[in-house]
N, C-alpha and C positions, 0 to 999 in steps of 0.2 A: 101388369106389374110396371111401375115407373120408377126412375130413379132421378133426384134432384140434387144437384151440385150447388153448394153455396161457397161464393169467394169470400175468404176470411182475411187475406192479406194480398197485396198488389205489389211486385217489386219491377221497376222499370229499367230498360237497358240491360237485361240479364240474358246470358247466352243459354239456350236450350238445345241439348243435342238433338240431331235429326230424328234419331230412332225413338225419342220419347215423344214425338208428335204424331205418330201414326195412329190413325182411328181404324180398329179392327173392322172388317168387312161385314161382320154380323152385328154391327152397332148403328143404329138409325139416329141421324143427327136432323134436328128440325131447327132452322135458324127463324128466330122471331123479329119482327120489326119493333123496335123501341117504342114507336108511337102507339103500337098496337097494345102494348102492355101499360101504357099510361093512361088508356081509354080516350085517345083522341081520334 
């Protein structure tokens, strides 16, 4: 099973509380290189 998150709005210079930025320990995060996504 996989989950895809799509951004529909971006707000710049917004304060985000620290406790909302914590990734649970059972969540796996994969960082992709943008060049790999564009096929370069």
